[in-house]
N, C-alpha and C positions, 0 to 999 in steps of 0.2 A: 411549811405544811406537809403531811406525810402522803406518799402516793400508793401507800397499802391500802387496798379496797376494802371496805367493811365486809366481815363475815355475815352472809345473810342469816345465820341462826342466831344470830346476837341482834338483829335488827328490831325485835320487839322486847329487849330486856330494858327494866324500868330506870336503869342508872343513865340511859342514854337519853337525854331529852328531846333530841332531834330524830331519834329512830323511827323509821316507817312502820307503822302496824303490821303485823304479820299478815292479817287478811287483805291488806292493801299491798304488800309485798307479794302475795301469792298472785293478786290480780294482775301487777305488772309484770310479775316473771311469768305467766302464761301457765297453761295446763303443763306444759313440759317440764318447768322450773319446779311447779308443785308437786308433781309426781317424781321428781328427782330429789325432793327434800324428804318426802315421806317413804320412797324405796330405797334409797341410795345409788338408783341406777337412772341414766338418762333414757328419755324418750325421744323422739323423732328430732324435735327441736326446728327452729328456723332454717338450718342449714337442709332439712329435707326438701326444701322447696328450691334450693339454689340450683342452676343450670348444671350440666354434667360439665366432667372437666376431663378431657383428653388423657386416656390410660389409667383413669381412675373407676374402679368398679365398687358399686355399693354393696353392701352385706357382709356377713360373716364369713369366716373361714369356709372354703369348700367341702372340707371334710366334716363340718358340722362342729370342729373342736377348737376352742379358742384357748383356756388354759391362762398362766401367770405369766405378765409379761414385766420385766424388770427396766425401766427406761434411766439411762444415767444422763443429766443434765435437764435442768428444769427451765431453760430457757425458750425461746420462740419455737424452734423445732421440737425440743423435746416437751414441752407443756403442750402444744398442740397434738404431738403424736401421742401421749397419754390421753389427752381429751378424745382422738379418736378412736383409740383401742377402746376405751372403757366404753364408748358408744355403740362400739361394735360386740360389745359383751364380754371382752377380756377383763381379767383380774389384773391390776396394774400398782406396781409400785413404782415411784418417782423418786430418784434419788440426787440431790445436788449439795455440791461441797459448801456452799455460802448461802443457797436458797434462790428464789426466783427473782429475777430483776436486780441482782446484786450488782455493785458497783464495778467489779471485775469482769463481769461478764459482756458479750458482745451485745446482749439485750439491754445493757445497763444505763444507755443514754436516756435521755428524757422523750426524744421524738424521732420519728422515722418517716420517709417518704414512702407514699403507697402510689406507683405510677407504672405504665407500661412501655416506655420508651426505650426500646433496646435495639437501636440501627446500629449502635456501636460495638455489639457484640455477636461473637460468632454463634451462640446460643440463643438468638434473638427470635428463631421461628418457634422453639419450644418456649422460652420465657414468656413473650408476648401474651398468649391466650392463657397460660397459667397466672400471670400477673393480673389480666383481667379478671379471672376466676377469683383471685385473692381480694381484689376490689370489692367484688361482691359480697364475699364472706366476712369481710370487716364491716361492711354496712350492715350486713345481717347480724353480727356479733353487737354492733353499737345499737340496734333496734332491740334486741332481745335482752342486753345485759346491762347498758348505761342505766337506764330507769332502775333498775334493781340495786344498782351500787350508786346511783344519784350522782351521777357524774357523768363524763362523756370520752370516749376513747378516739374515735375517729372523725376526723375533721376533712369535709369534702371542700376542699380548698381550690381544687384545680390545678393544674401545673403549666407552665409556660417556659418554652424552650427558646431563648433567642440567639441568633448568630449574625455575624455580617455578612455571611454569605450561604448560600444553598449548599452546605459541606455534605458528604456521604452521609453523615448520622442523622441529617435532617431527612434526606432522600429516601434512605434506608428505613427509618423509623415510619415515615409515611407508606412506605410499602407494605410493612407490616400492619398498620394499623388498618390500612385499606383491606387487606387480605381477612382481616379478622373483625371488621365492622366495626372498628373501636371509633365511637364519637369523637370528632376533633375539628379543629379551624386552622387554616395557614392565613396569617396575617402578614401584611407588608409594613414596612418601617413607619409610614405615616399612622397606620391604624394601630400600632404597638404604643407609638408616643402619646395617640389620644387616649387610647384605653388606660394606660398606665402611666399617668403624668409624673408620680413619683421616681419613677426609673428613668436615669439617664440612657437615652437609647438612641444618640445621634447617628452611631455607626451602623445599628441594625436595619438589615434590609429583608428580613425574614423571620418570623416565630411562628412554632406550631404550638396548639394547646391540646389539652386532655381535660375538658372541663370536669369530668367525673373523677378525676384522681384526687388524691388527699393527704393527709398526715396523720399518723398514729401517735399517740402518747406511749410510747414503747415502754417505759419500766412500767408504768401503770398498769398498760394492757398485758404485761407477761405475768403480772401479779394476779390480774383478774381472771385470766386463763387457767392459772394455777389453783386459784380459790374456786373456780366453777369445777374444775377437776375433782377437787376436794369434796365438793357436794355431791359428785357424781360417784364417789367411793374410792378416787386415787389416793393411796397412802403415800404421803409425802415424808421423806427423810433425809435429815440434813447430816451430811458426811462425805468425807472424801472416800474414793474406792478404787480397788485395782482389779483386773480382770482376775478370774479364777482361771485354774487350769483347763487345758482342752483336751478330752478324754474321749477317745474313738468319735473324733470330728465334731463335739459338741463341748459348747462351753459349761462347766461345772461351778457355776455361781460367780457372783462378787463378792469381793472381801471389803467390809468396812473398816474405818479407820481403828476401831476398836477391836478387831479382830472377827468381829460376827461375819459370818458367810450367809448372804441372802442369795436363795436359789429360786429359779423360775423357769417355764418352759422356754423362755427366748429372752434375749436381751436386745437392747437398743442403746448404742452409744451416741449420743446427740449432744457432746459436750464442747463444741466450738473448738478454741485454741488448745483446751486440754487434751485433744486427739493425739498430740504429737508427744503429749507425756506419758500417755498411756499405751500408744501402739508406736515402737520404734520405727518401724517401716514407714510411718506417716512422717517423719523428720523431713525428708526431702522431698515429700510430694505435695507440701502445702507450706504457705508462708502465712506469718500472723503479724502482719504490719499493723501500726497503731493509727487511727484516724482521730480527729480534733474538729470538735465543732464549739464556736463561739456563740454566746447568746449576748446581745447588746439591748440595753433598755431604749424605748422608744420616748419621743418626747410627750409630756403629762398633757392629755387632754387631746391627743392628735391621733385619731383612730383609723388613719389612713394605712398604718403597718400593722394591723390587727385583723385577725380572720373575723368577718368574711371580706374585708374590703381589698384583700391582696392575694393572689395565688401563690403558690410555691413556684420557685423561679430555677432556671438552669442556664448558667452561662458557662464558657469554656472554663473547665477546671473547677469551679464553684456552684454548688447548688445551697438553697435555702428557704425558707419561709416565713410567713409573718408569725407575730405573737398569737398564742392560743389564750384565749381570755379564761378558759378552765382554772390555769394554773399560772399563767402569765410568765413563762420561763424567761421568756425574751424572743428578739428578732433573731432567728437561727441563721448562720453563716457557716458552711463547710468548706474549706479550701481557702486558696489565697491568692494575690497577685504578686509576682516577685518584684524587688526593687527594679526601679528602672536604670538600665545601664548608664555609665557615664557618658557625657557629651565630649563632643572632640575638645580637646584642649584642657578638661577639666582633670584635677588629680584624681588617680584611679584609687578605688577603695582599698585599703591596705588587707593584704592576704591573710586569712586567719591562722593562727598557730596549729599546726597537727600535721598529717600526712601530705606528703609530696603532691602536688598537683597531678589530678588523674588517677591518683591510686586509690583504691576502693576503700572505704572507711568501714573497719572492721567492726561488725554487729556486737553490740553490748549482749551477752547471755542473759542477763538480768531483765532487758528489756523484749527479750524473746520468750519469756515465762510468763504467763498469765497471772501466776501467785506473786511475783516479784517485781514485775514492771512497774514503773510510776507513770502516773497518768495526768502529769503536769504541763500543761500548755507551754511551749518555749513561747518568749517574747517575739521571736523572728515569725512564729505562726500567728500569733494575735495582731502583730503588725501588719502582716499581710492580709488578713481579713479585713483589716481597717482601711487596706488601701483598696480594697475591692469596694467598700461601702462608700469610700469616698470618690471613686470612679463609677459607680452605677446608682447609688442611693444616697446623694450627697447632703441631704438633709438630716443624714444620720452619721456624719463624718465624725463626729466627736459624740457620738452615743456614748454613756457609760457601759462598759463591760460587766454583766451581771455575773457570769460564771462560764467556766470552759467545761467541756466533757469529752472524755477519751476513752476510746475502747479499741481491743483488737478486733481485727476482722479478719477473715480467714480466705484465701485463693489456692486454689489448686493448680498443678502445672498444666491440667488441660483445659482451665477455664470455666468448667461444670462442676454442679454440685456432685457430692459422693454419696450414693444410697446403696450400699452393697454389704455382702457377707464381711465379717472378720476372716481374713484367710485362714484357711483350714477348719472353719466351722460351717456347721448347717444351720445353727439357733440363734447366731449372735450378728449384729448387724452394727456398720457405722452410717451415721446419717448426720452430715455436716459439711462445712468448707461452702460457705454461701455465698463467697465473692463479694462481700461489701453489700449484698442486695437480698440475702436470704430472710431477714425479717418479715418483709412484705409477703414473703410467699408461705410463712406459717401456716394459715389455715389450710392450704393446699398440700403443702409437703407433709404435713402430719397426716392428712387423709392417705396420701400416697404410701407413706412409710407403715401406716396401718395395715394396710393392704397387704403389703410384701411381706411383712412380718408374719400374718394370719395365711400365708400360703397362696394369696390370689397375686399372679405374675402381671397380669396386664399387658399393656403393650411392650412388644418386645425391644421395640426401637428406644424407649425410655430405659428400659433395663441396661441396654448397651450403654446408653448417653451416660448413666449415672454409676458405670461401674468404676471399681477402684483403679485409677490409672497405673499402668506398667512403667510408665516413664518418671523419669525424675528431673527436677531441677538441676541444672550445670552447678557443680559444687564450686566454692570459690578457692582461688589458689592457695596453697600453704598448708 
């Protein structure tokens, strides 16, 4: 089944017997979408009713000028940035090397969790309210566009975090939730076992839940946002780019792979792990590890592991969620349980052939490049995910593996997003390094980036928080 959303302009074509008649499409889409199709520019839309977000101001550029913005990267951040720029009246060109939601991108997995539990992050005080705003916006996007595309993107599964003790992650998350009036529950071990009988939770003494958290179909939603942007008038170009020269403090265009120069008034580089390839000074300010998710088949006819009958879940080092029946990719597990240590008197496991014990394993340069890295899940990773199922979901211990997904995610040396000028320029921006959490923030980050590009500075604390870090990771010896 293709994840590519249907084109609203084609919904009334006679060769598609399942197509929604145009008049019904316009009714479902509402006045905003109808005006969008006829005028090529968005009206207020559902987001106009969304609650304000700290540090984000609505409206156009303060000087009244908007101009042409070139956004490089059509993933979660780039797509939403293009959407919000267009909504504020800018002319937008969106450029991507492979296309929205492609399998090399950080947004190329099938699903992503949408939650606000950030008690384990130094950035939790900022991220928690922004994540809550993102949940609201994902719900509004679902209400406005899922009927148009005749599918579903955001599934309000709820999320449960289970621990053997009330560790700092639990206590700090509860503090942040209370400070931000986040609906939540605190459960003891007996309540956990009664509510979630398919989960083996004998050692669990505390769990916290976020009932309105959920899961988004990541690739499909990324493509849908790009499609909506296209209806708003965003021009999508498939090509690699390199930054143009910097002249008198301004970037003068970006150069496509065929040599064409695309010029705008401003430029936004929201290209995830490719930031290290475009800007050498990013090389040691960010890392691009690869995360792996496994999707397992559930027993035929057993709905206990399918939405809406089970929430997304969080155990130490492992997250996951139930099957989403809209496309049934499978029961998702990200993370693994390591093999048990040998018992006393048992033969030790032979050491793997390779570098001496304790020596760092040199990074494979091909795996550090999003164009050349292999996204194949190792058997060790799959076995570790199976050990998790056996430990926590014993009914799925022998579940068939349906597919694996792997993508680069980005981490910065300071643990926060980077939204700042390209050094030496006043009209070019870096927007990225989502810390493996960036997808969920897309609707909010896109709005923030749009306002910054259009000259609205907003909260100075956010400006400082998102600055390009001057510190670097410690370089490996050699």
